C-alpha positions as CSV (number, residue, x, y, z in Angstrom):
1,X,180.6,-5.2,95.8
2,X,178.7,-4.2,99.0
3,X,179.6,-0.7,98.2
4,X,178.2,-0.7,94.6
5,X,175.2,-2.4,95.8
6,X,174.7,0.4,98.5
7,X,175.2,3.0,95.7
8,X,172.7,1.4,93.5
9,X,170.0,1.6,96.4
10,X,170.5,5.0,97.0
11,X,170.1,5.8,93.1
12,X,167.0,3.9,93.4
13,X,165.7,5.9,96.2
14,X,166.8,9.4,94.9
15,X,165.8,8.8,91.1
16,X,161.9,9.0,91.3
17,X,162.5,12.6,93.2
18,X,164.8,13.5,90.5
19,X,162.5,12.7,87.8
20,X,159.6,14.2,89.4
21,X,161.6,17.7,89.8
22,X,162.2,17.1,85.9
23,X,158.9,16.8,85.2
24,X,157.3,19.4,87.5
25,X,159.6,22.3,87.3
26,X,161.8,21.5,83.7
27,X,165.2,20.6,85.7
28,X,168.0,19.5,83.5
29,X,170.1,16.4,84.5
30,X,173.2,18.5,85.5
31,X,170.6,20.7,87.9
32,X,169.0,17.7,89.0
33,X,172.2,16.8,90.2
34,X,173.2,20.0,91.5
35,X,169.8,20.2,93.6
36,X,170.4,16.3,94.9
37,X,174.0,17.3,96.1
38,X,173.0,20.6,97.9
39,X,170.3,19.5,99.5
40,X,172.4,16.6,101.1
41,X,174.9,18.9,102.2
42,X,172.3,21.1,103.7
43,X,170.5,18.3,105.3
44,X,173.6,17.3,107.2
45,X,174.3,20.8,108.4
46,X,170.8,21.4,109.6
47,X,170.7,20.9,113.3
48,X,167.5,20.6,115.6
49,X,165.6,23.7,115.3
50,X,167.6,24.8,112.4
51,X,166.2,25.6,108.9
52,X,164.3,23.2,107.0
53,X,162.2,22.9,104.3
54,X,158.9,22.6,105.8
55,X,157.4,24.4,108.8
56,X,154.1,24.5,110.9
57,X,153.5,28.1,109.3
58,X,154.7,27.6,105.7
59,X,154.4,25.0,102.9
60,X,156.0,25.2,99.4
61,X,153.3,26.2,96.7
62,X,155.4,26.7,93.3
63,X,158.2,28.3,91.6
64,X,157.8,31.3,88.9
65,X,160.9,31.6,86.8
66,X,159.3,33.9,84.1
67,X,156.5,33.2,82.2
68,X,155.1,32.9,78.4
69,X,155.0,36.4,77.0
70,X,151.3,37.8,76.9
71,X,150.0,38.9,73.6
72,X,146.6,40.6,73.2
73,X,144.0,39.4,70.3
74,X,143.4,36.2,68.5
75,X,147.1,36.7,66.8
76,X,148.5,36.5,70.3
77,X,146.4,33.1,71.1
78,X,147.3,31.5,67.8
79,X,151.2,32.4,68.3
80,X,151.1,31.2,72.2
81,X,149.6,28.2,70.7
82,X,151.6,27.5,67.7
83,X,155.2,28.9,68.7
84,X,155.2,27.6,72.5
85,X,158.4,27.7,74.5
86,X,160.2,30.3,71.9
87,X,158.1,32.8,73.5
88,X,159.0,32.4,77.0
89,X,160.8,35.0,79.3
90,X,163.3,33.7,82.2
91,X,164.1,35.9,85.2
92,X,167.8,37.0,85.4
93,X,168.1,38.7,88.7
94,X,164.6,39.2,90.5
95,X,165.1,41.7,93.3
96,X,161.8,42.7,94.3
97,X,158.4,41.3,94.1
98,X,155.0,43.1,95.1
99,X,151.5,42.3,93.8
100,X,147.8,43.2,94.0
101,X,144.4,41.2,92.5
102,X,146.0,38.7,90.4
103,X,148.9,40.5,89.2
104,X,152.5,39.9,90.4
105,X,154.9,42.7,89.9
106,X,158.8,41.6,89.7
107,X,161.4,43.9,89.4
108,X,164.6,42.2,87.5
109,X,167.7,44.3,87.8
110,X,169.6,42.2,85.8
111,X,167.3,42.5,82.7
112,X,166.8,46.0,84.0
113,X,163.1,45.3,83.3
114,X,159.6,45.7,85.3
115,X,157.5,42.4,84.8
116,X,153.8,41.9,85.5
117,X,152.8,38.3,85.9
118,X,149.6,37.3,85.2
119,X,148.8,34.6,88.1
120,X,145.3,33.4,86.6
121,X,147.0,32.7,82.7
122,X,150.6,32.4,83.7
123,X,151.5,35.0,81.3
124,X,154.1,37.5,81.7
125,X,154.4,41.2,80.1
126,X,157.4,43.9,80.0
127,X,155.9,47.1,81.4
128,X,157.2,49.7,79.3
129,X,160.7,51.0,79.8
130,X,160.3,51.2,83.5
131,X,163.4,49.0,84.2
132,X,165.5,51.4,82.2
133,X,164.7,54.6,84.5
134,X,167.1,53.5,87.2
135,X,170.9,54.8,88.0
136,X,171.8,51.3,89.0
137,X,170.5,47.9,90.5
138,X,166.6,48.5,91.7
139,X,165.7,48.3,95.0
140,X,162.6,47.1,97.1
141,X,158.9,47.9,95.8
142,X,155.9,48.8,96.8
143,X,152.4,47.5,94.6
144,X,149.6,50.0,95.5
145,X,146.0,49.3,95.1
146,X,145.6,50.9,92.0
147,X,148.3,49.0,90.6
148,X,150.4,51.9,90.3
149,X,154.2,50.8,91.8
150,X,157.1,52.4,93.9
151,X,160.5,51.3,93.1
152,X,163.4,52.5,95.1
153,X,166.5,53.6,93.1
154,X,169.8,53.4,95.7
155,X,172.3,55.1,93.1
156,X,169.9,57.6,91.8
157,X,169.0,58.7,95.5
158,X,165.5,58.7,94.5
159,X,162.3,56.6,94.5
160,X,160.3,56.2,91.1
161,X,156.7,56.2,91.1
162,X,154.9,54.3,87.7
163,X,151.5,53.6,86.6
164,X,150.5,50.2,86.0
165,X,151.8,50.1,82.5
166,X,155.2,51.0,83.4
167,X,154.8,54.8,82.8
168,X,156.5,57.0,84.8
169,X,154.4,59.4,87.2
170,X,157.1,61.0,89.6
171,X,160.2,61.1,91.3
172,X,160.5,61.6,94.9
173,X,163.9,63.1,96.1
174,X,165.5,65.0,98.7
175,X,169.0,65.4,98.6
176,X,169.3,66.7,102.0
177,X,167.7,63.6,103.8
178,X,167.8,60.7,100.9
179,X,171.0,59.3,100.0
180,X,170.5,55.5,99.1
181,X,167.0,54.7,99.2
182,X,166.5,50.9,99.9
183,X,162.9,50.2,100.6
184,X,159.4,51.9,100.0
185,X,155.9,51.8,101.7
186,X,153.0,53.8,100.3
187,X,150.3,54.3,103.1
188,X,146.9,54.0,101.5
189,X,145.2,55.9,104.4
190,X,147.2,59.1,104.4
191,X,148.7,59.3,101.1
192,X,152.4,59.5,102.8
193,X,155.3,57.6,101.0
194,X,157.9,56.6,103.6
195,X,161.4,55.7,102.3
196,X,164.1,53.7,104.0
197,X,167.5,55.2,103.5
198,X,170.5,53.1,104.1
199,X,173.1,55.8,104.5
200,X,171.3,58.0,106.7
201,X,169.8,55.3,108.4
202,X,166.2,56.6,109.1
203,X,163.1,57.0,107.3
204,X,161.9,60.0,105.0
205,X,158.5,60.7,104.8
206,X,156.9,62.2,101.6
207,X,153.1,64.1,101.4
208,X,151.0,63.6,98.4
209,X,152.7,66.6,96.7
210,X,156.0,64.6,96.8
211,X,157.7,67.0,99.2
212,X,159.8,65.7,102.3
213,X,157.8,66.7,105.4
214,X,159.6,64.8,108.3
215,X,162.0,61.7,109.1
216,X,161.4,58.8,111.4
217,X,164.2,57.6,113.5
218,X,168.1,58.6,113.5
219,X,171.4,57.1,113.6
220,X,172.6,55.7,116.7
221,X,173.1,52.8,118.8
222,X,170.0,51.2,121.0
223,X,166.3,51.0,120.9
224,X,164.7,53.5,118.4
225,X,168.1,54.0,116.6
226,X,169.7,52.5,113.5
227,X,173.0,52.1,111.6
228,X,172.1,49.9,108.7
229,X,168.7,49.7,107.4
230,X,168.0,47.0,105.2
231,X,164.3,46.7,104.9
232,X,161.2,47.5,106.3
233,X,157.0,46.9,106.6
234,X,154.0,48.4,108.2
235,X,151.2,46.5,109.8
236,X,148.5,47.7,112.6
237,X,151.2,47.2,115.1
238,X,153.5,50.0,113.5
239,X,156.7,50.0,111.6
240,X,158.8,46.8,111.3
241,X,162.5,48.0,110.8
242,X,165.5,45.4,109.9
243,X,168.8,46.8,110.4
244,X,172.1,44.6,110.0
245,X,174.3,46.2,112.4
246,X,171.8,46.9,115.4
247,X,168.9,45.5,116.9
248,X,167.7,43.2,114.1
249,X,164.2,43.6,114.0
250,X,162.5,47.1,115.7
251,X,159.0,48.0,115.8
252,X,158.4,51.6,116.2
253,X,155.4,54.1,116.0
254,X,154.6,56.2,112.7
255,X,156.1,59.0,114.7
256,X,159.2,57.3,115.4
257,X,158.6,56.1,119.2
258,X,160.2,53.0,119.9
259,X,158.0,50.1,121.0
260,X,159.8,46.8,121.0
261,X,162.6,44.7,119.4
262,X,162.9,40.9,118.6
263,X,165.5,38.5,116.8
264,X,168.7,39.4,118.6
265,X,170.2,35.8,119.2
266,X,168.6,34.7,115.5
267,X,169.7,37.0,112.7
268,X,173.0,38.3,111.5
269,X,171.7,40.1,108.3
270,X,168.1,40.3,108.1
271,X,167.4,41.5,104.4
272,X,163.3,41.3,104.2
273,X,160.5,41.4,105.9
274,X,156.5,40.6,105.7
275,X,153.8,41.0,108.2
276,X,150.2,38.9,107.6
277,X,146.8,40.0,108.9
278,X,147.1,37.9,111.7
279,X,150.3,39.5,113.2
280,X,152.7,36.7,112.3
281,X,156.1,38.3,110.9
282,X,158.1,36.6,108.1
283,X,162.1,37.6,108.6
284,X,164.4,36.3,105.8
285,X,168.5,36.4,106.7
286,X,170.9,36.7,104.1
287,X,173.5,34.9,106.4
288,X,171.9,31.4,106.1
289,X,169.1,31.8,103.3
290,X,166.3,31.1,106.1
291,X,163.2,32.7,106.9
292,X,162.4,33.1,110.7
293,X,158.6,33.3,111.3
294,X,157.6,35.3,114.7
295,X,154.3,36.1,116.6
296,X,154.4,38.4,119.7
297,X,158.0,38.7,119.3
298,X,158.3,35.0,120.0
299,X,160.4,32.5,117.2
300,X,157.8,30.2,116.1
301,X,159.4,27.9,113.4
302,X,162.6,28.4,110.9
303,X,161.7,27.5,107.0
304,X,164.4,27.0,104.1
305,X,168.3,27.1,103.8
306,X,170.6,27.6,101.4
307,X,170.1,25.7,97.8
308,X,168.3,25.5,94.6
309,X,165.6,22.9,95.4
310,X,162.1,24.5,96.1
311,X,161.8,25.6,99.5
312,X,165.4,26.9,99.6
313,X,166.9,30.1,98.5
314,X,170.2,31.9,97.6
315,X,169.6,35.4,99.0
316,X,166.3,36.4,99.5
317,X,166.1,39.9,98.8
318,X,162.3,40.9,99.2
319,X,158.8,39.4,100.4
320,X,155.6,40.3,99.4
321,X,152.0,38.7,101.1
322,X,148.7,38.7,98.9
323,X,145.8,36.7,100.7
324,X,147.4,33.8,102.2
325,X,150.4,33.4,99.9
326,X,154.3,34.6,100.6
327,X,155.8,35.4,97.4
328,X,159.6,35.7,97.6
329,X,162.3,36.9,95.2
330,X,165.2,34.2,95.0
331,X,167.2,36.4,93.4
332,X,170.3,34.2,93.0
333,X,168.5,31.3,92.0
334,X,166.9,33.5,89.2
335,X,163.3,32.9,90.5
336,X,160.2,33.8,92.7
337,X,159.0,31.3,95.0
338,X,155.3,31.1,96.7
339,X,154.8,29.9,99.7
340,X,151.1,29.1,101.5
341,X,150.9,30.5,105.0
342,X,149.2,28.1,106.9
343,X,148.9,27.0,110.9
344,X,148.6,23.3,110.1
345,X,151.7,21.0,110.5
346,X,153.1,20.1,107.3
347,X,153.6,16.3,107.2
348,X,156.9,15.1,105.5
349,X,156.2,13.0,102.3
350,X,155.8,9.3,102.7
351,X,158.4,7.0,101.6
352,X,157.7,5.5,98.1
353,X,156.8,1.8,97.8
354,X,160.0,0.0,95.8
């Protein structure tokens, strides 16, 4: 009898959380049970200083699993009103995110589609046949200020450039130096395109004409060298390059000169990176599905962990900062998570009254 009463009390405490999840995120009962179990296990495994679903520097904001299909005009508005969820599109394997203005671009390798999500109207549209142009799975993406976007095509040994409607503009190739492109950055100032190659372990620079003009870095061991690049980003401080076999996070100049490294004791498989305007660096790791937050090469906080609940992840493949929000491709959970960047302490929710 005491065991039954204990189980009843635990269910009473958990039920409001499960019901809130069902209302806010549209979870099924099976999904709610899985989320509760995963978070119970994750909480048991979390040690002091380990990953958590709250942080002084990140706060959960929203989950995007897809959206209502955008249809133009009065007819489209009427159909959205009358048809409802039958017109909803769900992500399958979102692997890359990027955004500008009020639009979020999502590359979905499972569906072989590139989506544009309207953050104001919560509608989604398919951008032409952009997703079918790839030889295999899509790599990371970069969205330029003019809303055109670049996506790495690892199997095709190229980077594809599309206009804002998903029409192919150009392909960037260099068989001598580009074998497995994984990540891409468009330098808005110079017009150069930087492509990180996971096979040659260097960064190829293309000029405005689409010609490879030089490489940055080289294969090897030690500062300024790479063996297995996974991702990169750029800020005023230089190029941040992730590597799963060498120094996990290296900062180098645009000419390839080594500046400094960090994260050696915290990362075994860094998979995505983003840097905000204040120089705060967010590094996701595939090994534990956590995001580590750094400033001036010092670890500030850890956010996340493995799971399906909001604020937990299964394979982070891409991150993108727009204003004060961090967008995360939570690939195996089939969604994009949105986190708010903050310096305020995020208080744990107060216990509900019985």
